[in-house]
matplotlib code that plots the C-alpha trace (Angstrom):
import matplotlib.pyplot as plt

x = [-0.1, 1.8, 2.2, -0.3, 0.6, 1.9, 2.1, 5.2, 7.3, 7.4, 3.5, 2.6, 4.9, 4.2, 0.8, 1.3, 3.0, 0.4, -2.0, -0.3, 1.0, -0.5, -3.8, -3.3, -0.1, -1.4, -4.7, -3.0, -0.9, -3.6, -4.9, -2.0, -1.9, -6.0, -4.8, -1.8, -4.0, -7.1, -4.6, -2.8, -4.2, -2.6, 0.5, -0.6, -2.7, -1.3, -3.0, -6.4, -8.8, -10.6, -10.6, -8.4, -8.6, -7.3, -11.1, -11.4, -8.1, -8.9, -12.6, -10.5, -8.2, -11.4, -12.3, -9.1, -8.1, -11.1, -10.1, -7.2, -10.0, -12.2, -11.3, -11.3, -14.8, -16.0, -19.3, -18.4, -15.5, -17.9, -20.1, -17.2, -16.2, -19.9, -20.4, -16.9, -17.3, -20.6, -19.3, -16.2, -18.4, -20.3, -17.6, -16.3, -13.0, -11.1, -14.4, -14.0, -12.5, -12.7, -14.1, -10.8, -12.4, -15.4, -14.6, -12.4, -15.4, -18.0, -15.5, -15.1, -18.2, -19.2, -15.9, -16.7, -19.9, -23.0, -26.0, -27.7, -25.3, -23.3, -26.4, -27.5, -23.8, -24.8, -27.6, -26.8, -23.4, -25.3, -28.1, -26.3, -23.4, -26.6, -27.7, -25.1, -23.8, -27.4, -27.6, -24.2, -21.9, -24.5, -22.7, -22.6, -24.4, -21.3, -19.9, -23.0, -22.1, -18.3, -18.9, -22.1, -19.9, -17.0, -18.5, -20.5, -17.1, -16.0, -19.1, -18.5, -15.0, -15.7, -18.7, -15.8, -13.5, -16.1, -17.5, -13.5, -12.8, -16.0, -15.1, -11.6, -12.6, -15.4, -12.3, -9.8, -12.7, -13.1, -9.9, -9.0, -12.1, -10.8, -7.4, -9.3, -11.1, -8.8, -6.6, -9.7, -9.7, -5.9, -6.4, -9.3, -7.4, -4.4, -6.3, -8.3, -4.9, -3.6, -6.5, -6.0, -2.7, -3.0, -5.5, -3.6, -1.2, -3.4, -4.3, -1.0, 0.9, -2.1, -2.3, 1.0, 1.7, -1.2, 0.4, 3.5, 2.4, 0.5, 3.4, 5.5, 3.6, 3.3, 7.1, 8.2, 5.7, 7.2, 10.6, 11.9, 9.1, 9.2, 11.3, 10.5, 7.5, 9.3, 11.6, 8.2, 6.7, 9.8, 9.6, 6.1, 6.9, 10.2, 7.7, 4.7, 7.7, 9.0, 5.6, 4.3, 7.7, 7.1, 3.5, 4.8, 7.3, 5.0, 3.2, 6.2, 7.3, 4.3, 4.7, 8.4, 7.7, 10.4, 11.1, 10.4, 13.9, 15.4, 12.6, 10.7, 7.5, 5.6, 4.3, 0.9, -1.6, -2.9, -6.3, -9.2, -6.5, -4.8, -7.2, -6.0, -2.6, -3.9, -6.4, -3.1, -1.0, -3.5, -4.3, -0.1, 0.8, -2.3, -3.0, -6.3, -8.5, -10.0, -11.9, -12.4, -15.2, -16.7, -20.1, -21.1, -19.2, -15.9, -16.5, -14.0, -13.5, -12.5, -8.2, -9.3, -12.3, -9.8, -7.8, -10.6, -11.9, -8.2, -8.0, -11.9, -10.7, -7.6, -8.7, -11.8, -9.2, -6.8, -9.8, -10.2, -7.1, -6.5, -9.9, -12.5, -10.3, -12.5, -10.7, -12.6, -12.9, -15.1, -14.1, -17.5, -17.1, -20.8, -20.7, -23.5, -23.7, -24.2, -22.1, -19.5, -20.2, -17.9, -18.7, -16.2, -17.6, -16.1, -16.7, -15.4, -16.4, -19.6, -20.0, -20.6, -17.5, -15.2, -15.1, -16.9, -14.6, -17.7, -19.6, -22.0, -22.2, -19.1, -16.0, -12.1, -9.8, -10.2, -14.2, -14.4, -11.5, -13.4, -17.0, -14.6, -13.3, -16.6, -17.8, -14.9, -15.8, -19.7, -20.3, -21.7, -20.2, -22.4, -20.8, -22.5, -23.6, -23.4, -26.5, -24.7, -22.5, -18.8, -18.8, -19.9, -18.3, -20.7, -19.6, -20.9, -19.1, -20.0, -18.2, -16.8, -19.3, -16.9, -13.3, -11.8, -13.7, -12.0, -8.6, -9.8]
y = [-0.2, 3.1, 6.4, 9.1, 12.0, 15.1, 18.8, 19.6, 21.2, 25.1, 25.0, 25.5, 28.0, 30.3, 30.0, 31.5, 34.5, 34.7, 35.5, 37.6, 39.9, 43.5, 42.4, 45.0, 44.2, 40.2, 41.1, 43.5, 40.4, 38.6, 41.4, 41.5, 37.7, 37.7, 40.8, 38.9, 35.4, 37.6, 39.2, 36.3, 36.8, 40.3, 38.7, 36.3, 37.5, 35.3, 32.5, 33.4, 35.4, 37.3, 40.8, 42.8, 46.8, 49.1, 50.1, 46.1, 45.9, 48.6, 46.7, 44.2, 45.8, 47.3, 43.3, 42.9, 45.9, 45.7, 43.0, 44.8, 45.8, 42.7, 41.9, 45.6, 46.1, 43.0, 44.1, 46.8, 45.4, 42.8, 45.3, 46.9, 43.4, 42.4, 45.6, 45.5, 41.3, 41.7, 45.2, 43.3, 40.2, 42.8, 44.5, 41.3, 42.7, 40.6, 38.2, 36.7, 32.9, 32.5, 34.8, 34.8, 38.0, 36.2, 33.1, 35.3, 37.4, 34.6, 32.9, 35.6, 36.5, 33.3, 33.1, 36.6, 38.1, 38.4, 35.7, 37.8, 39.6, 36.2, 34.5, 38.2, 37.6, 33.9, 34.1, 37.4, 35.9, 33.0, 34.6, 37.0, 34.9, 32.4, 36.3, 36.7, 33.7, 33.0, 36.8, 37.4, 34.4, 32.1, 29.8, 26.0, 24.0, 22.5, 25.6, 26.4, 23.6, 25.1, 28.3, 28.0, 25.3, 26.8, 29.6, 27.3, 25.7, 29.0, 29.7, 26.0, 26.5, 29.9, 28.2, 25.5, 28.0, 30.1, 26.9, 26.3, 29.8, 28.8, 25.7, 26.6, 30.0, 28.0, 25.9, 28.0, 29.8, 26.4, 25.9, 29.5, 28.5, 25.4, 26.6, 29.8, 26.4, 24.9, 27.8, 27.9, 24.5, 24.9, 27.8, 26.4, 23.0, 25.2, 27.1, 23.8, 22.5, 24.8, 25.4, 21.3, 21.8, 24.5, 22.6, 19.6, 22.0, 23.6, 19.7, 18.9, 21.8, 22.7, 19.2, 18.6, 22.0, 21.4, 18.4, 19.7, 22.8, 20.5, 19.0, 21.8, 22.8, 20.1, 19.3, 21.8, 21.2, 17.8, 18.3, 18.0, 15.8, 13.3, 12.9, 10.0, 11.7, 14.9, 12.6, 10.8, 14.2, 15.7, 12.5, 13.0, 16.4, 15.5, 12.5, 14.7, 16.8, 14.1, 12.8, 16.6, 16.3, 13.1, 14.2, 18.0, 15.9, 14.1, 16.9, 19.1, 15.7, 15.9, 19.8, 19.6, 16.3, 14.6, 10.9, 10.4, 9.0, 8.3, 6.1, 6.9, 5.3, 7.9, 7.5, 7.0, 10.3, 8.8, 7.0, 5.7, 2.7, 5.2, 6.5, 4.1, 5.2, 8.7, 8.0, 6.2, 8.9, 12.1, 9.8, 9.0, 12.6, 15.0, 13.2, 12.9, 9.1, 9.1, 5.8, 4.3, 2.9, 1.2, -0.2, -1.7, -3.2, -1.2, -0.2, 1.3, 5.0, 7.1, 8.2, 11.9, 10.4, 8.8, 11.8, 14.0, 11.3, 11.4, 15.0, 15.3, 13.6, 14.8, 18.5, 17.8, 16.8, 19.4, 21.7, 19.4, 19.5, 22.8, 24.4, 22.1, 21.1, 17.7, 14.4, 12.0, 11.9, 9.5, 8.6, 6.8, 5.0, 4.4, 2.7, 2.0, 1.0, 4.5, 7.0, 6.4, 9.0, 10.2, 11.8, 12.7, 14.5, 15.6, 16.3, 19.5, 22.9, 22.9, 25.6, 29.2, 28.1, 28.4, 31.7, 31.4, 28.1, 25.7, 27.8, 25.5, 28.5, 30.5, 29.0, 29.2, 28.2, 24.5, 24.3, 26.0, 23.3, 20.5, 22.0, 22.2, 18.8, 17.1, 19.4, 18.8, 14.9, 15.4, 14.9, 17.2, 18.4, 19.4, 21.1, 22.0, 21.0, 17.2, 15.3, 15.1, 18.6, 19.3, 20.0, 17.2, 17.4, 15.3, 14.4, 12.2, 11.0, 9.0, 5.7, 4.5, 2.0, 0.0, -0.6, 0.4, 3.5, 4.3, 3.2, 6.4]
z = [0.0, -1.3, 1.7, 0.6, -1.2, 1.4, 0.2, 0.1, 2.7, 1.3, 0.5, 4.5, 4.7, 1.7, 2.1, 5.5, 4.1, 1.5, 3.8, 5.9, 3.1, 2.6, 0.4, -2.3, -2.8, -3.0, -5.0, -7.5, -8.3, -9.1, -11.0, -13.2, -13.6, -14.6, -17.2, -18.6, -19.5, -21.1, -23.4, -24.8, -27.5, -27.9, -27.4, -30.6, -32.4, -35.4, -34.1, -34.4, -36.9, -34.1, -34.2, -31.9, -31.0, -28.3, -27.6, -26.8, -24.8, -22.9, -21.8, -20.9, -18.8, -17.0, -16.1, -14.6, -12.6, -10.1, -8.6, -6.7, -4.6, -4.4, -0.7, 0.2, -1.5, -2.8, -4.1, -5.7, -7.2, -8.7, -10.1, -12.2, -13.3, -14.3, -16.1, -18.2, -19.0, -21.1, -22.6, -23.7, -25.4, -27.0, -28.6, -29.2, -30.0, -28.9, -27.6, -24.4, -24.3, -20.6, -18.5, -16.0, -14.0, -13.2, -12.1, -9.4, -8.4, -8.1, -5.9, -4.1, -3.4, -2.5, 0.2, 1.8, 0.5, 2.5, 1.3, -0.9, -3.0, -3.5, -4.2, -6.3, -8.4, -8.6, -10.4, -12.5, -13.8, -15.3, -16.4, -18.0, -19.4, -20.9, -22.9, -24.0, -25.2, -26.9, -28.4, -29.3, -29.6, -31.0, -29.0, -29.4, -26.4, -25.0, -25.0, -22.5, -20.4, -20.2, -19.6, -17.0, -15.2, -14.7, -12.9, -10.4, -10.3, -9.1, -6.9, -5.1, -4.4, -2.8, -0.7, 0.7, 1.1, 3.4, 5.2, 5.9, 7.2, 9.7, 10.4, 11.2, 13.4, 15.4, 16.4, 17.3, 19.7, 20.8, 21.8, 23.2, 25.1, 26.4, 27.2, 29.5, 31.0, 32.1, 33.2, 35.5, 36.9, 37.5, 39.8, 41.2, 42.1, 42.8, 45.5, 46.9, 47.4, 49.0, 51.4, 52.1, 53.0, 55.1, 56.8, 57.3, 58.8, 61.4, 62.2, 62.5, 64.4, 66.5, 68.1, 68.6, 69.9, 72.2, 73.8, 73.9, 75.9, 78.3, 79.0, 79.4, 81.6, 83.6, 83.5, 86.0, 88.1, 88.8, 87.6, 91.4, 93.9, 90.6, 88.7, 86.5, 85.9, 84.4, 81.8, 81.0, 80.1, 78.4, 76.4, 75.7, 73.7, 71.6, 70.8, 70.0, 67.8, 66.1, 64.7, 63.7, 61.6, 60.2, 58.9, 57.8, 56.0, 54.1, 53.4, 52.5, 50.5, 47.7, 47.5, 46.3, 44.7, 46.5, 47.7, 52.0, 54.0, 50.4, 48.8, 45.8, 47.8, 49.8, 53.3, 53.1, 54.7, 58.4, 58.0, 59.7, 61.2, 62.5, 64.8, 67.5, 67.5, 68.1, 70.7, 72.5, 72.2, 73.2, 76.4, 77.2, 76.3, 77.7, 80.2, 78.5, 79.5, 75.7, 75.1, 71.2, 69.8, 67.2, 65.6, 62.4, 59.6, 58.4, 55.0, 52.3, 52.1, 49.4, 50.0, 51.0, 53.3, 55.0, 55.6, 56.6, 58.8, 60.9, 61.1, 61.9, 65.3, 65.2, 65.7, 67.8, 70.7, 69.9, 71.0, 74.0, 74.8, 74.7, 75.6, 77.6, 80.5, 80.1, 82.0, 79.6, 76.0, 73.7, 70.2, 68.1, 64.6, 63.5, 60.2, 58.4, 54.2, 53.1, 56.0, 58.7, 61.4, 64.0, 67.3, 69.5, 72.9, 76.4, 80.0, 79.7, 79.3, 77.1, 73.9, 76.2, 78.2, 75.3, 74.2, 71.1, 70.2, 70.2, 68.2, 65.9, 63.6, 64.3, 65.8, 65.8, 62.8, 63.9, 63.9, 60.1, 59.1, 60.3, 58.4, 55.6, 55.4, 55.5, 53.0, 50.8, 51.2, 50.2, 54.0, 57.1, 60.4, 63.4, 66.4, 69.7, 73.6, 74.4, 75.8, 79.3, 78.9, 77.9, 73.9, 71.2, 67.4, 64.8, 61.5, 58.5, 55.9, 52.8, 52.2, 49.0, 46.2, 46.6, 46.9, 43.7, 43.9, 47.4, 45.6, 42.5]

ax = plt.figure().add_subplot(projection="3d")
ax.plot(x, y, z, "-o")
ax.set_aspect("equal")
plt.show()
């Protein structure tokens, strides 16, 4: 099978330069070419018996010169050519063998003129050519077919050029629109990613700093009376700091697109399975008795929902340590077919005693972050007083349809 024919490499640049050139220069050269074709009978007078005169030549010039303005003023130029061409045919010195200017005019009108102008020109040229050939030329039937088909073909090529131009403009407009939409999507995704990273860093740092503050406040009190307890407090501070650094390194590693600890495999963000370690850490470092309960059958969660569940519980416990002055906290996971309900309650201060932190309609950055995380995963969040006092955070997150969806 032979390879498809392709245009020479010089054609595309040549066409591009031709389109970018001054239209008067291009159309002037085109008019000169048409005039050259029209004047062939003057260049070779011995090859025919047609009568030649200077008046006939000037009429022929009149059919070519208006083509200089064929794109700047297509309708007036077409009208001028339409006047001179039948004059040449009637004067018949020399007779027009081929109406070169008429072909150019019909092509131009079909390509760029308004509908009524191009239709008027097509009908006028077909009718005028037929009448001229009947009364002045006494043409044979095949000559009718040749001239009329030539005019219709020129008009058809003009229509094809117009349709191609319209299609190209539509494609270019669509490409520009898609580029703008892509830029908007990219900016929106970047803003969402920045907000997500800001929430993660807030949760990590707030949680770690809260535990470190609690231990740092307790350390000086027992440093002399109970050195072992003071040492444990300092170990807890160091552990909370190391944990915070590890989690921050994960986030910053994603931002820098660098492997973690020299490995090309990135450590995953903590999820529901890490809540046990979180509860244990809070209990050991903050002196808060934290209970974790789970009911129902665990179901797959989307990766973002896994992280959101962990961060929600982390932020809720951080608020308990920082603001509640509580002795106990309870984390409950209730699994159903459609959603996971996370409930974090404590026995400390209620919303009115937290300086607005627990306000269900306002609150600090932590509670705002909880609501934003839940909403980003298609869930909901409610905060307010517990049934028996204290404070309660209830977050509902959707479960994935299947494990394949969870991985996606």
